[in-house]
C-alpha positions as CSV (number, residue, x, y, z in Angstrom):
1,P,50.8,3.5,39.2
2,N,47.4,4.6,37.8
3,F,45.5,2.6,35.2
4,L,42.5,3.0,32.8
5,L,39.4,1.0,33.7
6,H,36.7,0.7,30.9
7,G,33.6,-1.3,30.1
8,R,30.3,-1.0,28.1
9,S,26.6,-0.8,28.7
10,S,23.9,-2.0,26.2
11,A,20.2,-2.4,25.7
12,K,18.8,-5.9,26.1
13,G,18.8,-7.7,22.7
14,Q,20.1,-4.6,20.8
15,P,23.4,-3.9,19.2
16,L,23.5,-0.3,20.3
17,G,23.9,1.0,23.8
18,P,21.7,3.6,25.5
19,A,22.6,7.2,26.4
20,G,22.0,8.7,29.8
21,V,23.0,5.8,32.1
22,Q,25.1,6.9,35.2
23,V,28.0,4.5,35.9
24,S,29.8,4.6,39.3
25,L,33.0,3.0,40.6
26,R,33.6,1.9,44.2
27,N,35.8,-0.4,46.1
28,T,34.4,-3.9,46.6
29,G,32.6,-4.1,49.9
30,T,32.1,-0.4,50.4
31,E,29.4,2.1,49.6
32,A,31.6,5.1,48.9
33,K,31.8,6.1,45.2
34,I,35.3,6.8,43.9
35,Q,34.2,8.0,40.4
36,S,31.0,8.5,38.4
37,T,30.3,9.2,34.8
38,V,27.2,9.7,32.5
39,Y,27.3,8.9,28.9
40,T,25.1,10.8,26.5
41,A,26.4,9.6,23.1
42,W,25.4,6.4,21.2
43,R,28.3,4.0,20.8
44,K,28.7,0.7,19.1
45,V,29.0,-2.4,21.2
46,S,32.7,-2.7,20.2
47,S,33.4,0.8,21.4
48,V,34.4,1.8,25.0
49,L,31.1,3.2,26.5
50,F,32.5,4.3,29.8
51,A,35.9,4.7,31.3
52,F,37.5,5.5,34.7
53,F,41.0,7.1,34.8
54,K,43.8,7.0,37.3
55,V,42.5,3.8,39.0
56,L,44.9,2.2,41.5
57,P,45.3,-1.6,41.6
58,G,42.6,-3.4,43.6
59,D,39.1,-5.0,43.4
60,Y,36.3,-2.8,42.3
61,E,32.5,-2.9,41.7
62,I,30.9,-0.9,38.9
63,L,27.2,0.2,39.3
64,A,24.8,1.5,36.7
65,T,21.7,3.6,37.6
66,H,18.9,5.5,35.8
67,P,16.0,7.5,37.2
68,T,13.3,5.7,35.1
69,W,14.9,2.9,33.2
70,A,15.1,-0.7,34.5
71,L,18.5,-2.4,34.3
72,K,18.8,-6.1,33.9
73,E,22.5,-6.2,34.7
74,A,23.1,-3.2,37.0
75,S,26.5,-4.1,38.4
76,T,29.7,-5.9,37.5
77,T,33.2,-6.4,39.0
78,V,36.8,-5.8,37.9
79,R,40.3,-6.4,39.3
80,V,43.0,-4.0,38.4
81,T,46.6,-5.3,38.8
82,N,49.4,-3.8,36.8
83,S,47.7,-2.7,33.6
84,N,44.5,-1.3,32.1
85,A,41.4,-3.5,32.8
86,N,38.0,-4.3,31.3
87,A,34.8,-4.8,33.3
88,A,34.0,-8.5,33.7
89,S,30.5,-8.2,32.0
90,P,28.4,-5.5,30.3
91,L,25.8,-3.4,32.1
92,I,22.4,-4.1,30.4
93,V,19.3,-1.9,30.3
94,A,16.2,-4.1,30.4
95,G,13.8,-1.5,29.0
96,Y,12.5,2.0,28.8
97,N,9.6,3.8,30.4
98,V,6.6,4.6,28.1
99,S,3.9,6.9,29.4
100,G,0.7,8.6,28.2
101,S,-2.5,10.1,29.5
102,V,-6.3,9.9,29.1
103,R,-9.0,12.5,29.6
104,S,-12.8,13.0,29.3
105,D,-14.2,16.4,28.6
106,G,-10.9,17.9,29.6
107,E,-10.8,16.0,32.9
108,P,-8.3,13.3,33.8
109,M,-9.8,9.8,33.8
110,K,-8.9,7.1,36.3
111,G,-9.3,3.4,35.8
112,V,-8.9,3.2,32.0
113,K,-7.0,0.0,31.1
114,F,-4.3,0.1,28.4
115,L,-3.6,-3.3,26.8
116,L,-0.2,-3.9,25.3
117,F,0.4,-6.1,22.2
118,S,3.5,-7.0,20.2
119,S,4.5,-9.7,17.8
120,L,8.3,-9.2,18.5
121,V,8.5,-8.8,22.3
122,T,7.7,-11.6,24.8
123,K,5.9,-11.2,28.1
124,E,9.1,-12.2,29.9
125,D,10.9,-9.1,28.5
126,V,8.3,-6.7,29.9
127,L,8.7,-5.5,33.5
128,G,6.2,-3.9,35.9
129,C,3.1,-4.7,33.8
130,N,0.1,-6.9,34.7
131,V,0.1,-9.9,32.5
132,S,-3.4,-11.2,33.5
133,P,-6.1,-11.2,30.9
134,V,-8.6,-8.4,31.0
135,P,-12.2,-9.6,31.7
136,G,-14.7,-8.5,29.0
137,F,-12.1,-7.5,26.4
138,Q,-12.4,-9.1,23.0
139,P,-9.7,-8.1,20.5
140,Q,-11.0,-7.3,16.9
141,D,-7.6,-8.1,15.4
142,K,-6.9,-11.8,16.2
143,S,-3.3,-11.4,14.9
144,L,-2.3,-9.3,17.9
145,V,-0.3,-11.0,20.7
146,Y,-1.3,-9.9,24.1
147,L,1.5,-9.0,26.6
148,C,0.1,-7.1,29.6
149,Y,-1.9,-4.1,30.7
150,T,-1.6,-1.0,32.9
151,V,-4.3,1.3,34.4
152,S,-4.5,5.1,34.4
153,R,-4.1,6.9,37.7
154,E,-6.0,9.8,39.4
155,D,-4.2,12.3,37.2
156,G,-5.1,10.4,34.0
157,S,-1.6,9.3,33.4
158,F,-0.5,5.7,32.7
159,S,2.8,4.1,32.1
160,F,4.6,1.0,31.1
161,Y,7.5,0.7,33.5
162,S,10.0,-1.1,31.2
163,L,9.6,-2.0,27.6
164,P,12.5,-3.3,25.5
165,S,13.2,-1.6,22.1
166,G,10.7,-2.8,19.5
167,G,7.3,-2.2,18.0
168,Y,4.0,-2.2,20.0
169,T,0.3,-1.7,19.8
170,V,-1.7,-0.2,22.7
171,I,-5.5,-0.5,22.9
172,P,-7.6,1.4,25.5
173,F,-10.4,-0.4,27.3
174,Y,-12.7,1.3,29.7
175,R,-15.5,-0.6,31.3
176,G,-17.8,0.5,34.1
177,E,-19.9,-1.8,36.2
178,R,-22.2,-2.7,33.3
179,I,-21.0,-0.8,30.3
180,T,-18.0,-0.3,28.0
181,F,-17.0,3.2,27.1
182,D,-15.4,4.2,23.8
183,V,-11.9,5.7,23.9
184,A,-10.2,7.4,21.0
185,P,-7.9,6.6,19.4
186,S,-9.2,3.0,19.8
187,R,-5.7,1.7,18.8
188,L,-2.3,3.2,18.6
189,D,0.9,1.7,17.2
190,F,4.3,3.0,18.5
191,T,8.0,2.1,18.5
192,V,10.4,2.1,21.5
193,E,14.0,2.8,20.5
194,H,16.7,3.7,23.1
195,D,14.9,6.3,25.2
196,S,11.8,6.9,27.2
197,L,8.7,7.6,25.2
198,K,5.7,9.9,25.7
199,I,2.7,8.5,23.7
200,E,0.9,11.1,21.7
201,P,-1.9,12.0,21.2
202,V,-3.8,12.1,24.5
203,F,-6.5,9.5,24.7
204,H,-10.1,10.7,25.2
205,V,-13.1,8.9,26.5
206,M,-15.7,9.8,23.9
207,G,-18.9,8.1,25.1
208,F,-20.1,4.6,25.8
209,S,-21.2,1.6,23.7
210,V,-24.5,-0.2,23.9
211,T,-25.4,-3.5,22.4
212,G,-28.7,-5.0,21.3
213,R,-30.3,-7.8,19.3
214,V,-32.8,-7.9,16.4
215,L,-34.9,-11.1,16.6
216,N,-37.6,-12.6,14.4
217,G,-39.8,-13.3,17.4
218,P,-39.9,-13.5,21.2
219,E,-37.1,-16.0,22.1
220,G,-36.6,-16.3,18.4
221,D,-33.6,-16.3,16.1
222,G,-31.3,-13.4,15.4
223,V,-32.0,-11.4,12.2
224,P,-28.7,-10.9,10.2
225,E,-28.0,-8.0,8.0
226,A,-30.8,-5.9,9.5
227,V,-30.1,-2.1,9.5
228,V,-30.5,-0.4,12.9
229,T,-31.0,3.3,12.7
230,L,-30.5,5.7,15.7
231,N,-32.3,9.0,15.4
232,N,-32.4,8.6,11.6
233,Q,-28.7,9.2,11.5
234,I,-26.5,6.5,12.9
235,K,-26.8,3.2,11.0
236,V,-25.3,-0.1,11.9
237,K,-25.9,-3.6,10.5
238,T,-26.6,-6.7,12.6
239,K,-24.2,-9.6,12.7
240,A,-25.1,-13.2,11.8
241,D,-26.6,-13.7,15.3
242,G,-28.7,-10.5,15.0
243,S,-26.6,-8.6,17.5
244,F,-25.4,-5.0,16.9
245,R,-23.3,-2.4,18.7
246,L,-23.8,1.4,18.8
247,E,-20.6,3.3,19.7
248,N,-19.8,6.8,21.1
249,I,-23.3,7.1,22.7
250,T,-24.0,9.8,25.2
251,T,-26.8,9.8,27.7
252,G,-30.1,10.8,26.1
253,T,-33.4,9.7,24.6
254,Y,-33.2,8.1,21.2
255,T,-35.5,6.7,18.5
256,I,-34.4,3.3,17.2
257,H,-35.8,1.6,14.1
258,A,-34.8,-1.7,12.5
259,Q,-35.2,-2.5,8.8
260,K,-34.9,-5.8,6.9
261,E,-36.5,-6.7,3.6
262,H,-39.8,-8.5,4.2
263,L,-39.7,-8.0,8.0
264,Y,-41.4,-5.2,9.8
265,F,-40.5,-3.6,13.1
266,E,-42.1,-0.9,15.3
267,T,-40.1,2.2,16.0
268,V,-38.9,2.3,19.6
269,T,-38.2,5.4,21.7
270,I,-35.8,4.7,24.6
271,K,-33.6,6.5,27.1
272,I,-30.0,5.3,26.9
273,A,-27.6,5.8,29.8
274,P,-24.4,4.1,31.1
275,N,-26.6,2.0,33.4
276,T,-28.5,0.6,30.3
277,P,-25.8,-0.9,28.2
278,Q,-28.0,-3.7,26.9
279,L,-31.0,-2.5,24.9
280,A,-34.2,-4.4,24.9
281,D,-34.5,-6.9,22.0
282,I,-36.0,-5.4,18.9
283,I,-38.6,-8.0,17.8
284,A,-40.2,-8.3,14.4
285,T,-44.0,-7.6,14.5
286,G,-44.9,-8.6,11.0
287,F,-43.7,-10.4,7.9
288,S,-44.3,-10.3,4.2
289,V,-46.7,-12.7,2.5
290,C,-45.9,-12.6,-1.2
291,G,-47.0,-14.5,-4.2
292,Q,-47.5,-14.6,-7.9
293,I,-50.5,-15.1,-10.3
294,S,-49.5,-17.0,-13.5
295,I,-51.7,-17.0,-16.6
296,I,-50.5,-19.2,-19.4
297,R,-53.3,-18.8,-21.9
298,F,-55.5,-15.7,-22.1
299,P,-59.1,-16.2,-23.1
300,D,-60.1,-14.4,-26.3
301,T,-61.8,-11.6,-24.3
302,V,-58.8,-11.1,-22.0
303,K,-55.9,-9.6,-24.0
304,Q,-53.3,-9.1,-21.2
305,M,-52.6,-9.6,-17.6
306,N,-54.9,-7.4,-15.5
307,K,-54.3,-6.1,-12.0
308,Y,-56.3,-8.4,-9.8
309,K,-57.4,-7.8,-6.2
310,V,-56.0,-10.3,-3.8
311,V,-57.6,-10.8,-0.3
312,L,-55.7,-12.0,2.8
313,S,-58.2,-13.1,5.4
314,S,-57.3,-14.0,9.0
315,Q,-58.6,-17.3,10.3
316,D,-58.0,-16.3,13.9
317,K,-60.3,-14.4,16.3
318,D,-60.0,-11.0,14.7
319,K,-61.1,-12.3,11.2
320,S,-59.5,-9.3,9.6
321,L,-59.3,-8.8,5.8
322,V,-56.6,-7.0,3.9
323,T,-56.9,-6.4,0.1
324,V,-54.0,-5.5,-2.2
325,E,-53.7,-5.2,-6.0
326,T,-51.2,-7.1,-8.1
327,D,-48.7,-5.3,-10.2
328,A,-48.7,-5.6,-14.0
329,H,-46.8,-8.9,-13.7
330,G,-49.2,-10.6,-11.3
331,S,-47.0,-10.2,-8.2
332,F,-48.4,-9.2,-4.8
333,C,-47.3,-8.8,-1.2
334,F,-49.1,-8.4,2.2
335,K,-47.8,-7.3,5.6
336,A,-49.1,-9.8,8.1
337,K,-48.6,-10.5,11.8
338,P,-48.0,-14.1,13.0
339,G,-51.2,-16.1,12.6
340,T,-53.3,-18.3,10.3
341,Y,-54.6,-17.0,7.0
342,K,-56.0,-17.8,3.6
343,V,-55.4,-15.9,0.4
344,Q,-57.9,-15.6,-2.5
345,V,-57.8,-13.9,-5.9
346,M,-60.9,-12.0,-7.0
347,V,-61.3,-12.8,-10.7
348,P,-63.9,-10.6,-12.4
349,E,-67.1,-12.4,-13.4
350,A,-66.6,-11.5,-17.0
351,E,-63.2,-13.2,-17.1
352,T,-64.6,-16.2,-15.3
353,R,-67.3,-16.6,-18.0
354,A,-64.5,-16.2,-20.5
355,G,-62.9,-19.3,-19.1
356,L,-60.3,-17.9,-16.7
357,T,-59.9,-20.0,-13.6
358,L,-57.1,-20.0,-11.0
359,K,-56.0,-22.8,-8.8
360,P,-56.1,-23.2,-5.9
361,Q,-59.3,-21.2,-5.2
362,T,-57.9,-20.4,-1.8
363,F,-54.3,-20.7,-0.5
364,P,-54.1,-21.5,3.2
365,L,-50.9,-20.5,5.1
366,T,-49.5,-19.8,8.6
367,V,-47.2,-16.9,9.4
368,T,-44.8,-17.8,12.3
369,D,-41.4,-16.1,12.5
370,R,-40.4,-15.5,8.9
371,P,-41.7,-14.3,5.5
372,V,-44.0,-16.5,3.4
373,M,-42.8,-16.0,-0.2
374,D,-44.3,-19.0,-2.1
375,V,-48.0,-18.2,-2.5
376,A,-48.8,-19.2,-6.1
377,F,-52.0,-19.1,-8.1
378,V,-51.8,-20.8,-11.5
379,Q,-54.3,-20.7,-14.3
380,F,-56.2,-23.9,-14.6
381,L,-56.0,-25.4,-18.0
382,A,-57.4,-28.9,-18.6
383,S,-56.7,-31.6,-21.0
384,V,-59.5,-33.3,-22.8
385,S,-58.6,-36.7,-24.0
386,G,-60.2,-39.8,-25.4
387,K,-60.0,-42.7,-27.8
388,V,-61.3,-43.7,-31.2
389,S,-62.2,-47.4,-31.9
390,C,-62.5,-48.5,-35.5
391,L,-63.9,-51.7,-37.0
392,D,-60.8,-52.0,-39.2
393,T,-57.8,-49.8,-39.8
394,C,-58.7,-46.2,-38.7
395,G,-56.7,-44.4,-41.3
396,D,-57.2,-40.6,-41.3
397,L,-59.7,-39.1,-38.9
398,L,-60.5,-35.5,-37.8
399,V,-61.6,-34.7,-34.2
400,T,-62.9,-31.2,-33.4
401,L,-63.4,-29.4,-30.1
402,Q,-65.9,-26.5,-30.2
403,S,-66.8,-24.2,-27.3
404,L,-70.5,-24.0,-26.7
405,S,-70.2,-20.9,-24.5
406,R,-67.7,-18.9,-26.5
407,Q,-68.6,-18.4,-30.1
408,G,-66.0,-19.1,-32.7
409,E,-63.6,-21.0,-30.4
410,K,-62.9,-24.2,-32.3
411,R,-59.8,-26.5,-32.4
412,S,-59.1,-29.6,-34.5
413,L,-56.8,-32.7,-34.3
414,Q,-55.9,-34.7,-37.3
415,L,-55.4,-38.4,-36.4
416,S,-53.8,-40.9,-38.7
417,G,-52.7,-44.5,-38.1
418,K,-52.9,-48.1,-39.5
419,V,-54.4,-49.4,-36.3
420,N,-57.9,-50.0,-35.2
421,A,-57.7,-47.7,-32.1
422,M,-56.2,-44.3,-31.6
423,T,-56.1,-41.7,-28.8
424,F,-56.3,-37.9,-28.9
425,T,-55.7,-35.1,-26.4
426,F,-56.6,-31.4,-26.5
427,D,-54.2,-29.5,-24.2
428,N,-54.6,-26.1,-22.4
429,V,-58.4,-26.2,-22.6
430,L,-60.2,-23.4,-20.7
431,P,-63.1,-24.3,-18.4
432,G,-66.5,-24.3,-20.0
433,K,-68.9,-26.5,-22.1
434,Y,-67.6,-28.1,-25.3
435,K,-68.9,-30.2,-28.2
436,I,-66.4,-32.9,-29.4
437,S,-67.1,-34.4,-32.9
438,I,-65.4,-36.9,-35.1
439,M,-65.4,-36.5,-38.8
440,H,-65.6,-39.4,-41.3
441,E,-68.5,-39.1,-43.7
442,D,-68.6,-42.7,-44.9
443,W,-68.6,-44.3,-41.4
444,C,-71.3,-44.8,-38.8
445,W,-70.5,-44.0,-35.1
446,K,-72.2,-44.8,-31.9
447,N,-71.9,-41.1,-31.1
448,K,-70.7,-38.8,-33.8
449,S,-70.5,-35.9,-31.3
450,L,-70.4,-35.6,-27.5
451,E,-70.8,-32.7,-25.1
452,V,-68.4,-32.3,-22.1
453,E,-68.0,-29.7,-19.5
454,V,-64.5,-28.7,-18.1
455,L,-64.8,-27.6,-14.5
456,E,-61.9,-28.2,-12.2
457,D,-60.6,-31.6,-13.4
458,E,-59.2,-33.2,-16.5
459,V,-61.7,-34.8,-18.9
460,S,-60.5,-38.2,-20.1
461,A,-63.6,-40.5,-20.7
462,V,-64.4,-39.4,-24.2
463,E,-64.9,-42.3,-26.7
464,F,-65.9,-42.5,-30.3
465,R,-66.8,-46.1,-31.5
466,Q,-67.4,-47.0,-35.1
467,T,-70.5,-49.2,-35.6
468,G,-70.7,-49.5,-39.4
469,Y,-70.4,-48.0,-42.8
470,M,-72.5,-45.7,-44.9
471,L,-74.0,-47.3,-48.1
472,R,-74.6,-45.3,-51.2
473,C,-77.7,-46.6,-53.1
474,S,-79.0,-45.9,-56.6
475,L,-82.6,-46.9,-57.2
476,S,-85.2,-46.7,-60.1
477,H,-88.2,-46.5,-57.9
478,A,-89.2,-45.3,-54.4
479,I,-88.8,-48.4,-52.2
480,T,-88.9,-49.6,-48.7
481,L,-85.9,-51.7,-47.5
482,V,-86.7,-54.4,-45.0
483,Q,-84.2,-56.0,-42.6
484,P,-86.3,-58.9,-41.2
485,Y,-83.6,-60.3,-39.0
486,C,-81.9,-57.1,-37.7
487,S,-82.2,-55.7,-34.3
488,G,-80.5,-52.9,-32.3
489,E,-80.4,-49.2,-32.4
490,M,-78.5,-49.2,-35.6
491,C,-81.1,-51.5,-37.3
492,P,-84.3,-49.5,-37.8
493,G,-86.0,-52.5,-39.5
494,T,-87.1,-50.6,-42.5
495,S,-85.7,-47.7,-44.5
496,E,-87.6,-45.7,-47.1
497,L,-85.6,-44.6,-50.1
498,K,-87.4,-42.2,-52.4
499,T,-84.8,-40.2,-54.3
500,P,-82.6,-41.7,-57.1
501,R,-79.6,-41.6,-54.7
502,N,-79.9,-42.4,-50.9
503,F,-77.6,-43.4,-48.1
504,I,-78.2,-46.2,-45.6
505,R,-76.3,-46.8,-42.4
506,M,-75.3,-50.4,-42.1
507,E,-73.7,-52.2,-39.2
508,M,-70.8,-54.4,-39.8
509,G,-71.7,-58.0,-40.6
510,V,-73.8,-60.0,-43.1
511,R,-77.3,-58.6,-43.7
512,M,-80.4,-59.8,-45.7
513,W,-82.4,-57.1,-47.4
514,G,-85.7,-57.2,-49.1
515,F,-87.4,-54.3,-50.9
516,I,-91.0,-53.4,-51.6
517,T,-91.9,-51.1,-54.5
518,S,-94.2,-48.2,-53.6
519,P,-97.6,-48.8,-55.3
520,K,-97.9,-45.1,-56.2
521,E,-94.7,-45.2,-58.2
522,S,-94.9,-46.0,-62.0
523,T,-92.0,-47.1,-64.0
524,D,-91.2,-47.9,-67.5
525,S,-89.0,-50.7,-66.3
526,A,-90.6,-54.1,-65.8
527,C,-88.1,-54.8,-63.0
528,P,-87.3,-52.2,-60.4
529,S,-83.6,-52.0,-59.7
530,L,-81.5,-51.2,-56.5
531,V,-77.7,-50.8,-56.5
532,C,-75.9,-50.1,-53.2
533,T,-72.1,-49.7,-52.7
534,K,-70.0,-49.1,-49.6
């Protein structure tokens, strides 16, 4: 009797079986094939994928082969007795061949590595591929899971021997002895289904990459966010550590320039070739020195902010001088090499006479490896302060500050208080000479007015001290008042009163007065009279 022998073949981890697998039947222990069949149609796992007809009872071996695919389970056994029989286990395809090619200027390229990544397939499922890490390769996408790599051959072809069905990413990597070349496309995603795959498009070696650094000084720190320009065309930005990468470069002579706000670099002309993958460091040669002039109160003759000349003078051996002009807002900037400097603002003589003074007079600084942005010149405005001492309650007083060098400039402070001492302060006073006066007509003062000069410091030692009161006297004759027991600068000893109403300064305290009538005076009154009130 003859029987039907059938079985199935499948792809590893997939519910569908592959087409194109050759299945052969032979007696166990022999090499001679009894029957062979090739299936070209897709079938479900539950379907019969291969069958041998008119098989006699006996023990058999079933073998699966394919010219390019790798088979995980390539053989199985079956015993036919007195009915149709099923193979003991399925024949399993481990994976499929995936191939591609790489060229440069139309010529095949040998030695280009192709790195394989997948988030669904494990290294153990991939056959015939080098799973070692690739020295020098740094993936840009950290989410990719590395599986293995293969290398292109003399004819530029490369292949992955056995990849299970699934999604993959391949990244080319071509590195010479000292340089990494750019290959396009730089990344390619593909899907393996149930057949061999030819990767398209062809990969091309486009050029090579060079790296460099932008530093703020020899052995200095990297300059981030600097723009590096190649031949005024290609532009890249430096990373946080000052490094940059130029891609798709071909051998030639290039002009390289770096730009960064407030840093200055010299333009460099350099020959770039595959044997010069690391460019010489681009080092800053100068830095900005910037500042601001602040004027709070303009003198009467200076109506607005003028453009001032600012001088940067080197304190090193060269003793160089650089002069710039401020903008309308008082800002200024210099370009300076590393060194020691001082900055000075040139204020016109007319404005100095008008009372405009800036502090400090000179601003010392040192330029090292970064910009200096805090140079500041601020208008000097003084405060003039003092105190008033009264013999009794001060009450209402008026203190005035009048410029002696600028006509018409006068300020007043009204003081009031039920105390015997008060303080006063004039703020924002321009440099110059001033007269300070205290106003109270009925009181006597040690100094009714004082002169002060504001130079570069505050003025705080002004004092007005009351010494007495003014007496209003009415008299009938011209007389001479005598204070026989009085001494001191406020006690003149005698005072001549000639007009009907006179004033006498009198210190605080008890005084004895005598008066002598002038012999030249005549009067109708037998007794001359004198009446004085405070």
